[in-house]
C-alpha positions, -999 to 999 in steps of 0.1 A, spaced: -473 465 -37 -464 473 -1 -482 441 10 -462 420 -14 -429 435 -2 -438 429 35 -450 394 27 -418 386 8 -395 399 35 -413 377 61 -408 347 38 -372 354 31 -360 360 66 -382 334 84 -368 309 61 -333 316 75 -345 301 108 -347 266 93 -317 245 84 -315 236 47 -297 207 29 -265 223 15 -256 192 -6 -269 206 -40 -251 240 -36 -217 225 -44 -191 232 -71 -197 213 -103 -235 213 -101 -259 229 -126 -290 250 -117 -318 251 -142 -351 270 -136 -372 301 -139 -395 325 -122 -426 346 -127 -434 381 -114 -460 409 -117 -450 445 -114 -470 478 -114 -452 512 -119 -454 548 -131 -427 566 -149 -419 594 -174 -402 590 -208 -395 608 -241 -405 593 -274 -392 606 -308 -425 597 -324 -444 624 -304 -415 647 -295 -427 677 -316 -459 676 -295 -447 667 -260 -412 660 -250 -423 639 -220 -449 613 -215 -466 601 -184 -468 563 -183 -487 538 -161 -478 502 -167 -485 467 -155 -459 441 -164 -456 404 -163 -420 391 -164 -409 355 -169 -374 343 -170 -354 311 -177 -319 306 -166 -290 281 -165 -263 284 -139 -231 265 -131 -216 264 -96 -180 275 -102 -173 273 -65 -193 261 -35 -222 285 -30 -212 307 -61 -227 303 -95 -224 320 -129 -249 316 -157 -271 331 -184 -307 343 -182 -334 349 -208 -363 372 -198 -396 380 -215 -414 411 -204 -450 416 -214 -463 450 -205 -497 468 -208 -494 505 -205 -514 537 -206 -495 567 -220 -506 603 -218 -491 625 -246 -503 659 -235 -511 673 -201 -548 675 -208 -550 644 -231 -565 610 -224 -544 580 -218 -538 557 -248 -533 519 -242 -503 499 -255 -492 463 -252 -456 452 -261 -433 423 -255 -396 428 -248 -368 402 -245 -336 404 -226 -305 381 -224 -274 384 -203 -251 370 -176 -263 363 -140 -244 356 -108 -255 341 -75 -240 339 -41 -256 316 -15 -248 334 18 -263 312 45 -285 282 43 -308 289 13 -304 327 14 -287 341 -17 -278 374 -34 -281 377 -72 -272 402 -99 -276 404 -137 -267 427 -166 -290 422 -196 -294 435 -231 -325 435 -253 -343 455 -280 -376 462 -298 -389 485 -325 -421 504 -332 -439 489 -362 -446 522 -379 -446 524 -417 -439 561 -419 -413 562 -392 -401 529 -378 -377 533 -349 -355 507 -332 -347 508 -295 -319 493 -275 -327 482 -240 -305 476 -209 -316 460 -177 -295 459 -145 -307 441 -114 -297 429 -79 -319 408 -56 -323 388 -24 -339 354 -24 -344 323 -4 -342 287 -18 -367 265 0 -358 229 -5 -386 207 -17 -364 176 -20 -328 166 -28 -327 185 -61 -358 208 -63 -362 242 -46 -390 269 -45 -375 304 -45 -393 336 -35 -372 366 -42 -371 404 -41 -353 422 -69 -344 458 -75 -340 467 -112 -330 496 -134 -341 496 -170 -329 520 -197 -340 522 -233 -324 543 -261 -337 550 -295 -312 541 -323 -301 571 -343 -324 594 -323 -306 614 -296 -337 626 -279 -355 593 -276 -351 574 -243 -369 560 -213 -357 548 -179 -372 536 -147 -364 517 -115 -385 493 -95 -389 466 -69 -401 432 -81 -414 402 -62 -412 368 -78 -416 331 -73 -394 306 -90 -386 269 -92 -350 256 -97 -336 221 -102 -300 212 -91 -283 187 -114 -251 168 -108 -241 157 -143 -207 144 -132 -224 120 -107 -248 108 -135 -219 101 -159 -200 82 -132 -230 59 -125 -234 53 -163 -197 43 -165 -200 20 -136 -230 3 -151 -212 -2 -184 -183 -19 -165 -207 -43 -148 
């Protein structure tokens, strides 16, 4: 994890030394793309399904997160949009102090608004506030959970052409889950995440203008 953080910092700040084409980062353009990241963390949580036996669980998890997003540049260098994230996690949970770890795999989905501010050249800050949910598929005691994810990050948009960019990024996130109708059930954790993404800049106004001119001809 430390190697990834150091590697990402080198990429982000070394990229600032090179001039980038700022033409796509203009008001009225759309940004479409996505990213992929792998995360490893440890955290504690409470679970209403095992609360009578142990109020806290120790969890070790490896997660793969993929996201798709659509942004619109409302001003030069500032965009607003929506993001959809899928989180697949494989975890090992210990119910008792002396028990063995039990393996789980689950898939969570999040959706919410996202904002970007391109500070200098391709360097940008981003932030999001997302909502999601899942439920345990238990016949005896099915429990629904509400999930919230807040994040902020620093990335760099490396231009691969006039409208395509490769984007390495570092993101800090806070995730909180709450069991519905169960006051004692919750989990929360924070983490740093390294990701690679690809985004496409679209100027629909320019495309429509060309189509109109061709029709006139």
